[in-house]
C-alpha positions as a Markdown table, in Angstrom:
| # | Residue | x | y | z |
|---|---|---|---|---|
| 1 | Met | 20.4 | 18.0 | 8.5 |
| 2 | Lys | 24.1 | 17.9 | 9.0 |
| 3 | Lys | 26.2 | 15.4 | 6.9 |
| 4 | Asn | 27.0 | 13.5 | 10.1 |
| 5 | Ser | 23.5 | 13.5 | 11.5 |
| 6 | Lys | 22.4 | 10.0 | 12.5 |
| 7 | Ile | 19.6 | 8.9 | 10.1 |
| 8 | Tyr | 17.7 | 5.7 | 10.6 |
| 9 | Ile | 16.1 | 4.2 | 7.5 |
| 10 | Ala | 13.5 | 1.6 | 8.3 |
| 11 | Gly | 13.3 | -0.7 | 5.3 |
| 12 | His | 16.7 | 0.2 | 4.0 |
| 13 | Arg | 16.9 | -2.9 | 1.8 |
| 14 | Gly | 13.5 | -2.4 | 0.1 |
| 15 | Leu | 12.6 | -0.8 | -3.2 |
| 16 | Val | 12.3 | 2.8 | -1.8 |
| 17 | Gly | 14.5 | 2.5 | 1.4 |
| 18 | Ser | 17.5 | 1.3 | -0.6 |
| 19 | Ala | 17.1 | 4.1 | -3.1 |
| 20 | Ile | 16.8 | 6.7 | -0.2 |
| 21 | Trp | 20.0 | 5.2 | 1.4 |
| 22 | Asn | 21.9 | 5.5 | -1.9 |
| 23 | Asn | 20.6 | 9.1 | -2.5 |
| 24 | Leu | 21.7 | 10.2 | 1.0 |
| 25 | Glu | 25.1 | 8.6 | 0.5 |
| 26 | Ser | 25.6 | 10.3 | -2.8 |
| 27 | Lys | 24.9 | 13.6 | -1.2 |
| 28 | Gly | 27.6 | 13.0 | 1.5 |
| 29 | Tyr | 25.6 | 11.8 | 4.5 |
| 30 | Thr | 27.9 | 9.6 | 6.4 |
| 31 | Asn | 26.0 | 8.3 | 9.5 |
| 32 | Leu | 23.2 | 6.1 | 8.1 |
| 33 | Val | 21.7 | 3.3 | 10.1 |
| 34 | Gly | 19.7 | 0.3 | 8.9 |
| 35 | Arg | 18.7 | -3.0 | 10.2 |
| 36 | Thr | 17.5 | -6.1 | 8.3 |
| 37 | His | 14.3 | -7.9 | 9.4 |
| 38 | Lys | 16.4 | -10.6 | 11.0 |
| 39 | Glu | 18.4 | -8.0 | 13.0 |
| 40 | Leu | 15.3 | -6.0 | 14.0 |
| 41 | Asp | 11.7 | -7.1 | 13.9 |
| 42 | Leu | 9.7 | -3.9 | 13.7 |
| 43 | Leu | 6.6 | -5.8 | 14.9 |
| 44 | Asp | 8.3 | -6.3 | 18.2 |
| 45 | Gly | 7.8 | -3.2 | 20.3 |
| 46 | Ala | 10.4 | -4.1 | 22.9 |
| 47 | Ala | 13.0 | -4.7 | 20.2 |
| 48 | Val | 12.3 | -1.4 | 18.6 |
| 49 | Lys | 12.6 | 0.4 | 21.9 |
| 50 | Arg | 16.0 | -1.2 | 22.5 |
| 51 | Phe | 17.1 | -0.2 | 19.1 |
| 52 | Phe | 16.2 | 3.5 | 19.7 |
| 53 | Asp | 17.7 | 3.4 | 23.2 |
| 54 | Glu | 21.0 | 2.2 | 21.7 |
| 55 | Glu | 21.2 | 4.2 | 18.5 |
| 56 | Gln | 19.4 | 7.4 | 19.4 |
| 57 | Pro | 18.7 | 8.4 | 15.7 |
| 58 | Glu | 18.2 | 12.1 | 15.0 |
| 59 | Tyr | 16.2 | 11.6 | 11.8 |
| 60 | Val | 14.0 | 8.7 | 10.8 |
| 61 | Val | 12.7 | 7.5 | 7.4 |
| 62 | Leu | 9.9 | 5.0 | 7.8 |
| 63 | Ala | 10.0 | 3.2 | 4.5 |
| 64 | Ala | 9.4 | -0.3 | 6.0 |
| 65 | Ala | 5.9 | -1.8 | 5.3 |
| 66 | His | 4.1 | -5.0 | 4.5 |
| 67 | Val | 3.3 | -4.5 | 0.8 |
| 68 | Gly | 2.0 | -6.5 | -2.1 |
| 69 | Gly | -0.1 | -6.5 | -5.3 |
| 70 | Ile | -3.9 | -6.9 | -5.8 |
| 71 | Met | -3.8 | -10.7 | -5.3 |
| 72 | Ala | -1.9 | -10.4 | -2.0 |
| 73 | Asn | -4.0 | -7.6 | -0.7 |
| 74 | Ser | -7.1 | -9.6 | -1.4 |
| 75 | Leu | -5.9 | -12.8 | 0.2 |
| 76 | Tyr | -4.0 | -11.6 | 3.3 |
| 77 | Arg | -6.2 | -8.7 | 4.5 |
| 78 | Ala | -5.5 | -9.2 | 8.2 |
| 79 | Asp | -1.7 | -9.3 | 7.7 |
| 80 | Phe | -1.8 | -6.0 | 5.7 |
| 81 | Ile | -3.7 | -4.0 | 8.3 |
| 82 | Tyr | -2.2 | -5.6 | 11.5 |
| 83 | Glu | 1.5 | -5.6 | 10.5 |
| 84 | Asn | 1.5 | -2.1 | 9.1 |
| 85 | Leu | -0.3 | -0.7 | 12.1 |
| 86 | Gln | 2.2 | -2.4 | 14.4 |
| 87 | Ile | 5.2 | -1.2 | 12.4 |
| 88 | Gln | 3.9 | 2.4 | 12.4 |
| 89 | Gln | 2.9 | 2.4 | 16.0 |
| 90 | Asn | 6.3 | 1.1 | 17.1 |
| 91 | Val | 8.6 | 3.3 | 15.0 |
| 92 | Ile | 6.6 | 6.6 | 15.2 |
| 93 | Gly | 6.0 | 6.0 | 19.0 |
| 94 | Glu | 9.7 | 5.5 | 19.7 |
| 95 | Ser | 10.7 | 8.4 | 17.5 |
| 96 | Phe | 8.5 | 10.6 | 19.7 |
| 97 | Arg | 9.8 | 9.2 | 22.9 |
| 98 | His | 13.4 | 9.6 | 21.7 |
| 99 | Asn | 12.9 | 13.2 | 20.5 |
| 100 | Val | 13.7 | 12.5 | 16.8 |
| 101 | Lys | 14.1 | 15.9 | 15.0 |
| 102 | Lys | 12.2 | 14.9 | 11.9 |
| 103 | Leu | 10.5 | 11.8 | 10.6 |
| 104 | Leu | 9.4 | 11.0 | 7.1 |
| 105 | Phe | 6.5 | 8.5 | 6.8 |
| 106 | Leu | 5.9 | 6.8 | 3.5 |
| 107 | Gly | 2.4 | 5.9 | 2.7 |
| 108 | Ser | 0.6 | 5.3 | -0.6 |
| 109 | Thr | -1.9 | 6.9 | -2.8 |
| 110 | Cys | -4.2 | 4.0 | -2.2 |
| 111 | Ile | -5.3 | 6.0 | 0.9 |
| 112 | Tyr | -7.7 | 7.9 | -1.4 |
| 113 | Pro | -11.3 | 6.9 | -2.2 |
| 114 | Arg | -12.1 | 4.6 | -5.1 |
| 115 | Glu | -14.2 | 7.3 | -6.7 |
| 116 | Ala | -12.0 | 10.2 | -5.8 |
| 117 | Lys | -12.0 | 13.3 | -8.1 |
| 118 | Gln | -9.3 | 13.1 | -10.6 |
| 119 | Pro | -6.5 | 14.2 | -10.5 |
| 120 | Ile | -6.5 | 13.4 | -6.7 |
| 121 | Thr | -5.6 | 16.3 | -4.4 |
| 122 | Glu | -4.6 | 15.7 | -0.8 |
| 123 | Thr | -8.0 | 17.1 | 0.2 |
| 124 | Glu | -9.8 | 14.0 | -1.2 |
| 125 | Leu | -8.7 | 12.0 | 1.8 |
| 126 | Leu | -11.7 | 10.4 | 3.7 |
| 127 | Thr | -14.3 | 11.9 | 1.4 |
| 128 | Ser | -15.9 | 8.5 | 0.3 |
| 129 | Pro | -15.3 | 4.7 | 0.5 |
| 130 | Leu | -12.0 | 3.1 | -0.3 |
| 131 | Glu | -11.2 | 0.5 | -3.0 |
| 132 | Tyr | -12.2 | -2.8 | -1.4 |
| 133 | Thr | -9.3 | -4.9 | -2.6 |
| 134 | Asn | -6.7 | -2.9 | -0.7 |
| 135 | Glu | -8.9 | -1.3 | 2.0 |
| 136 | Pro | -6.9 | -2.9 | 5.0 |
| 137 | Tyr | -3.6 | -1.6 | 3.8 |
| 138 | Ala | -5.1 | 1.8 | 3.0 |
| 139 | Ile | -6.6 | 2.1 | 6.4 |
| 140 | Ala | -3.3 | 1.4 | 8.1 |
| 141 | Lys | -1.6 | 4.0 | 6.0 |
| 142 | Ile | -4.3 | 6.6 | 6.8 |
| 143 | Ala | -3.7 | 5.8 | 10.5 |
| 144 | Gly | 0.0 | 6.4 | 10.0 |
| 145 | Leu | -0.4 | 9.8 | 8.4 |
| 146 | Lys | -3.0 | 10.8 | 11.0 |
| 147 | Leu | -0.6 | 9.7 | 13.7 |
| 148 | Cys | 2.1 | 12.0 | 12.3 |
| 149 | Glu | -0.3 | 14.9 | 11.9 |
| 150 | Ser | -1.7 | 14.5 | 15.4 |
| 151 | Phe | 1.7 | 14.3 | 17.0 |
| 152 | Asn | 2.7 | 17.5 | 15.2 |
| 153 | Leu | -0.4 | 19.4 | 16.3 |
| 154 | Gln | -0.3 | 18.3 | 19.9 |
| 155 | Tyr | 3.4 | 18.2 | 20.6 |
| 156 | Gly | 5.1 | 20.3 | 17.9 |
| 157 | Thr | 6.9 | 17.4 | 16.3 |
| 158 | Asn | 8.1 | 17.6 | 12.7 |
| 159 | Tyr | 6.7 | 14.4 | 11.1 |
| 160 | Ile | 5.9 | 14.6 | 7.4 |
| 161 | Ala | 3.8 | 12.0 | 5.6 |
| 162 | Val | 4.3 | 11.5 | 1.9 |
| 163 | Met | 2.0 | 9.5 | -0.4 |
| 164 | Pro | 3.9 | 8.1 | -3.4 |
| 165 | Thr | 2.1 | 6.8 | -6.4 |
| 166 | Asn | 2.9 | 3.3 | -7.9 |
| 167 | Leu | 6.6 | 2.9 | -7.6 |
| 168 | Tyr | 9.0 | 0.7 | -9.6 |
| 169 | Gly | 12.7 | 0.5 | -10.0 |
| 170 | Pro | 15.9 | -1.4 | -8.9 |
| 171 | Arg | 15.4 | -4.0 | -6.2 |
| 172 | Asp | 11.7 | -4.3 | -7.1 |
| 173 | Asn | 9.7 | -7.3 | -6.0 |
| 174 | Phe | 9.3 | -9.8 | -8.9 |
| 175 | Asn | 7.7 | -12.5 | -6.9 |
| 176 | Leu | 4.6 | -13.5 | -8.9 |
| 177 | Glu | 2.6 | -14.2 | -5.8 |
| 178 | Thr | 3.1 | -10.7 | -4.2 |
| 179 | Ser | 4.5 | -8.3 | -6.7 |
| 180 | His | 2.9 | -5.1 | -8.0 |
| 181 | Val | 1.7 | -4.7 | -11.6 |
| 182 | Leu | 4.8 | -3.5 | -13.4 |
| 183 | Pro | 7.5 | -5.9 | -12.1 |
| 184 | Ala | 5.0 | -8.8 | -12.4 |
| 185 | Met | 4.2 | -7.8 | -16.0 |
| 186 | Ile | 7.8 | -7.6 | -16.9 |
| 187 | Arg | 8.6 | -11.0 | -15.5 |
| 188 | Lys | 5.5 | -12.6 | -17.0 |
| 189 | Ile | 6.2 | -11.2 | -20.5 |
| 190 | Tyr | 9.9 | -12.3 | -20.2 |
| 191 | Leu | 8.9 | -15.8 | -19.2 |
| 192 | Ala | 6.2 | -16.0 | -21.9 |
| 193 | Lys | 8.8 | -15.0 | -24.5 |
| 194 | Gln | 11.2 | -17.8 | -23.3 |
| 195 | Leu | 8.4 | -20.3 | -23.2 |
| 196 | His | 7.2 | -19.3 | -26.7 |
| 197 | Glu | 10.8 | -19.8 | -28.0 |
| 198 | Ser | 11.3 | -23.0 | -26.0 |
| 199 | Asn | 14.4 | -21.4 | -24.3 |
| 200 | Trp | 14.5 | -23.7 | -21.3 |
| 201 | Glu | 17.9 | -22.6 | -20.2 |
| 202 | Ala | 16.6 | -19.0 | -19.7 |
| 203 | Ile | 13.4 | -20.3 | -18.0 |
| 204 | Arg | 15.4 | -22.5 | -15.5 |
| 205 | Lys | 17.8 | -19.7 | -14.8 |
| 206 | Asp | 14.9 | -17.4 | -14.0 |
| 207 | Leu | 13.2 | -19.9 | -11.7 |
| 208 | Ala | 16.5 | -20.8 | -10.0 |
| 209 | Ser | 16.9 | -17.1 | -9.1 |
| 210 | Arg | 13.2 | -16.6 | -8.1 |
| 211 | Pro | 11.3 | -19.8 | -7.5 |
| 212 | Val | 7.5 | -19.7 | -7.8 |
| 213 | Glu | 5.6 | -21.6 | -5.1 |
| 214 | Gly | 8.5 | -24.0 | -4.7 |
| 215 | Val | 9.0 | -24.7 | -8.4 |
| 216 | Asn | 12.6 | -23.8 | -9.3 |
| 217 | Gly | 15.2 | -24.3 | -12.0 |
| 218 | Asp | 15.6 | -28.0 | -11.2 |
| 219 | Ser | 11.9 | -28.8 | -11.4 |
| 220 | Ser | 10.5 | -30.9 | -14.2 |
| 221 | Glu | 9.2 | -29.3 | -17.4 |
| 222 | Ser | 5.7 | -30.4 | -16.6 |
| 223 | Asp | 5.8 | -28.8 | -13.2 |
| 224 | Ile | 7.3 | -25.6 | -14.6 |
| 225 | Ile | 4.7 | -25.5 | -17.4 |
| 226 | Ala | 1.9 | -26.0 | -14.8 |
| 227 | Ile | 3.1 | -23.3 | -12.5 |
| 228 | Leu | 3.6 | -20.8 | -15.3 |
| 229 | Ala | 0.1 | -21.5 | -16.6 |
| 230 | Lys | -1.3 | -20.8 | -13.2 |
| 231 | Tyr | 0.0 | -17.2 | -13.6 |
| 232 | Gly | -1.3 | -16.9 | -17.1 |
| 233 | Ile | 2.0 | -17.7 | -18.9 |
| 234 | His | 1.6 | -20.0 | -21.9 |
| 235 | Ala | 3.6 | -20.9 | -24.9 |
| 236 | Asp | 1.2 | -19.4 | -27.3 |
| 237 | His | -0.1 | -16.4 | -25.3 |
| 238 | Leu | 0.1 | -14.5 | -22.0 |
| 239 | Leu | -3.1 | -14.0 | -19.9 |
| 240 | Leu | -3.1 | -10.9 | -17.7 |
| 241 | Trp | -5.6 | -9.9 | -15.0 |
| 242 | Gly | -8.5 | -7.5 | -15.8 |
| 243 | Ser | -9.5 | -5.6 | -18.9 |
| 244 | Gly | -6.3 | -3.6 | -19.4 |
| 245 | Lys | -8.4 | -0.4 | -19.3 |
| 246 | Pro | -7.5 | 1.0 | -15.8 |
| 247 | Leu | -5.2 | 4.0 | -15.9 |
| 248 | Arg | -2.2 | 4.1 | -13.6 |
| 249 | Glu | 0.6 | 6.6 | -12.7 |
| 250 | Phe | 4.1 | 5.3 | -12.1 |
| 251 | Leu | 7.2 | 6.8 | -10.5 |
| 252 | Trp | 10.8 | 5.6 | -10.7 |
| 253 | Ser | 11.9 | 4.6 | -7.2 |
| 254 | Glu | 15.1 | 6.7 | -7.5 |
| 255 | Asp | 12.9 | 9.8 | -8.2 |
| 256 | Met | 10.9 | 8.9 | -5.1 |
| 257 | Ala | 14.1 | 8.8 | -3.1 |
| 258 | Asp | 15.2 | 12.1 | -4.5 |
| 259 | Ala | 11.9 | 13.7 | -3.5 |
| 260 | Ser | 12.2 | 12.2 | 0.0 |
| 261 | Val | 15.6 | 13.6 | 0.6 |
| 262 | Phe | 14.5 | 16.9 | -0.8 |
| 263 | Ile | 11.7 | 17.0 | 1.8 |
| 264 | Leu | 14.0 | 15.9 | 4.6 |
| 265 | Glu | 16.4 | 18.7 | 3.8 |
| 266 | Asn | 14.0 | 21.5 | 2.9 |
| 267 | Ile | 10.4 | 21.0 | 4.1 |
| 268 | Asn | 8.9 | 21.2 | 7.6 |
| 269 | Phe | 5.4 | 20.4 | 8.8 |
| 270 | Asn | 4.4 | 24.1 | 8.8 |
| 271 | Asp | 5.1 | 24.1 | 5.0 |
| 272 | Thr | 2.5 | 21.4 | 4.3 |
| 273 | Tyr | -0.6 | 23.4 | 5.1 |
| 274 | Gln | -2.0 | 26.9 | 4.2 |
| 275 | Gly | -2.2 | 29.7 | 6.6 |
| 276 | Glu | -0.1 | 31.0 | 9.5 |
| 277 | Pro | 1.7 | 28.3 | 11.6 |
| 278 | Val | 0.0 | 27.5 | 14.8 |
| 279 | Thr | 1.4 | 26.8 | 18.3 |
| 280 | Pro | 0.8 | 23.1 | 19.2 |
| 281 | Cys | -2.0 | 22.3 | 21.7 |
| 282 | Thr | -3.4 | 25.8 | 22.0 |
| 283 | Gln | -6.9 | 27.2 | 21.7 |
| 284 | Glu | -5.9 | 28.9 | 18.4 |
| 285 | Met | -4.9 | 25.5 | 17.0 |
| 286 | Ala | -8.0 | 23.8 | 18.3 |
| 287 | Lys | -10.2 | 26.4 | 16.5 |
| 288 | Arg | -8.6 | 25.7 | 13.1 |
| 289 | Glu | -9.1 | 22.5 | 11.1 |
| 290 | Ile | -5.6 | 21.6 | 10.1 |
| 291 | Arg | -5.7 | 18.5 | 8.0 |
| 292 | Asn | -4.5 | 16.9 | 4.8 |
| 293 | Cys | -0.9 | 17.9 | 5.6 |
| 294 | His | 0.5 | 15.0 | 3.7 |
| 295 | Ile | 2.2 | 15.4 | 0.3 |
| 296 | Asn | 1.4 | 13.5 | -2.9 |
| 297 | Ile | 4.6 | 12.3 | -4.7 |
| 298 | Gly | 4.2 | 11.3 | -8.3 |
| 299 | Ser | 4.8 | 12.1 | -12.0 |
| 300 | Gly | 1.4 | 13.6 | -12.7 |
| 301 | Lys | 1.2 | 11.4 | -15.8 |
| 302 | Glu | -0.9 | 8.2 | -16.4 |
| 303 | Ile | -0.9 | 5.3 | -18.7 |
| 304 | Ser | -3.4 | 2.4 | -19.3 |
| 305 | Ile | -2.4 | -1.1 | -18.1 |
| 306 | Ala | -2.8 | -2.2 | -21.8 |
| 307 | Gln | -0.4 | 0.5 | -22.9 |
| 308 | Leu | 2.0 | -0.5 | -20.2 |
| 309 | Ala | 1.9 | -4.1 | -21.4 |
| 310 | Asp | 2.7 | -2.8 | -24.9 |
| 311 | Leu | 5.7 | -0.9 | -23.5 |
| 312 | Cys | 6.9 | -4.0 | -21.8 |
| 313 | Lys | 6.4 | -6.1 | -24.9 |
| 314 | Lys | 8.6 | -3.7 | -26.9 |
| 315 | Ala | 11.3 | -3.6 | -24.2 |
| 316 | Ile | 11.4 | -7.4 | -24.0 |
| 317 | Asn | 10.9 | -8.0 | -27.7 |
| 318 | Tyr | 8.0 | -10.3 | -27.1 |
| 319 | Asn | 6.0 | -11.1 | -30.2 |
| 320 | Gly | 3.3 | -13.3 | -28.7 |
| 321 | Glu | -0.3 | -12.5 | -28.0 |
| 322 | Ile | -1.5 | -10.8 | -24.8 |
| 323 | Arg | -5.0 | -11.7 | -23.7 |
| 324 | Trp | -7.0 | -10.2 | -20.8 |
| 325 | Asp | -9.0 | -12.1 | -18.2 |
| 326 | Thr | -11.9 | -9.9 | -17.6 |
| 327 | Thr | -13.3 | -12.2 | -14.8 |
| 328 | Lys | -10.5 | -10.9 | -12.6 |
| 329 | Pro | -10.7 | -7.5 | -10.9 |
| 330 | Asp | -9.4 | -4.3 | -12.4 |
| 331 | Gly | -9.2 | -2.4 | -9.1 |
| 332 | Thr | -9.6 | 1.3 | -9.2 |
| 333 | Met | -10.2 | 2.4 | -12.8 |
| 334 | Arg | -8.2 | 5.7 | -12.5 |
| 335 | Lys | -5.8 | 6.9 | -9.8 |
| 336 | Leu | -3.9 | 10.0 | -10.9 |
| 337 | Thr | -2.4 | 12.2 | -8.3 |
| 338 | Asp | -2.4 | 16.0 | -8.2 |
| 339 | Ile | 1.1 | 17.0 | -7.4 |
| 340 | Ser | 0.6 | 20.7 | -7.3 |
| 341 | Lys | 1.7 | 20.9 | -3.6 |
| 342 | Leu | 4.9 | 19.0 | -4.4 |
| 343 | His | 5.7 | 21.2 | -7.4 |
| 344 | Ser | 5.0 | 24.3 | -5.3 |
| 345 | Leu | 7.5 | 23.1 | -2.7 |
| 346 | Gly | 10.1 | 22.9 | -5.5 |
| 347 | Trp | 10.5 | 19.2 | -6.7 |
| 348 | His | 9.8 | 17.6 | -10.1 |
| 349 | His | 10.4 | 14.0 | -11.4 |
| 350 | Asn | 13.0 | 13.0 | -13.9 |
| 351 | Met | 12.4 | 9.5 | -15.2 |
| 352 | Glu | 9.6 | 9.0 | -17.8 |
| 353 | Ile | 7.8 | 5.6 | -17.9 |
| 354 | Glu | 9.1 | 4.7 | -21.4 |
| 355 | Asp | 12.7 | 4.9 | -20.2 |
| 356 | Gly | 11.8 | 3.5 | -16.8 |
| 357 | Val | 10.4 | 0.2 | -18.3 |
| 358 | Lys | 13.6 | -0.3 | -20.3 |
| 359 | Ser | 15.7 | 0.4 | -17.3 |
| 360 | Leu | 13.8 | -2.0 | -15.0 |
| 361 | Phe | 13.9 | -4.8 | -17.5 |
| 362 | Glu | 17.7 | -4.3 | -17.8 |
| 363 | Trp | 18.1 | -4.4 | -14.1 |
| 364 | Tyr | 16.0 | -7.6 | -13.9 |
| 365 | Ile | 18.1 | -9.4 | -16.5 |
| 366 | Gln | 21.3 | -8.3 | -14.8 |
| 367 | Asn | 20.1 | -9.6 | -11.5 |
| 368 | Leu | 19.0 | -13.1 | -12.5 |
């Protein structure tokens, strides 16, 4: 890519999209394009077409998605599959019609089977059933990576699909209804600490910044106590979902951004599979099974949810009790990615989880 190449980042205000934008800017790229949801609804195919007609981007990063934690995935199954399929269809389709030079599609390691062999290599895709709680989202992301792969094989495009592990970092989603495990845990532990210490000024400031189901900093103490209790936050303890036993891998969002830009700058579709490159839509290509061309992006390290809670407790200086609600689902018990392909391509992560938890909590406090 040239420093003045026009690069469209779909989802440029999100956790990963904003980090990719900042990373590109820091490396001297000067022609970045982004649109908020109000400016461009990616579910609207006609609007997406108009945008591509007007802007003519040379490179596209598809970081926009409808995302959420285990509760949201369980409750809003239709939204997760429908909206993500629509976004992908519209952006990837218009990228093809407008001759985009390279597209980077961001998926998720939830594409892999519930009982995948650990650590999970790219070849585990579609080998057995998915985890039920996030199956609709996973199917949409599988469709996205197969769309990229299929365009590449038929038309010779250069669309690369990357599958990041659990991401966290600046601009994370701390909404208790929809957030992922780490930001949700940090906020819950922080609020549990303030409630335990009867620090109502801090509680009201938090809820003023991020209301929970309509309860904000101006609500009555009884309403605040009730809504916090709904999410397991009590004066004498914090109740978290599951057993605490599942193992999870985490990656700092700015590391993910660095990996994404590295791939944009250095990696092409032909680098993502073994063997000699094939000419698109030829008998030679048809005779070979070229699949699993996506790239896992992660740290290659895992931690239990209970250990993660302990790290958060330490960072927040919470001395209360954490209990576990084993009537609630754990999700997949282990989901560690094999990042051998990524390492062989030349990229390694920087931020370790211990430092990352501290940094995320600091960002949260600074942005109340």
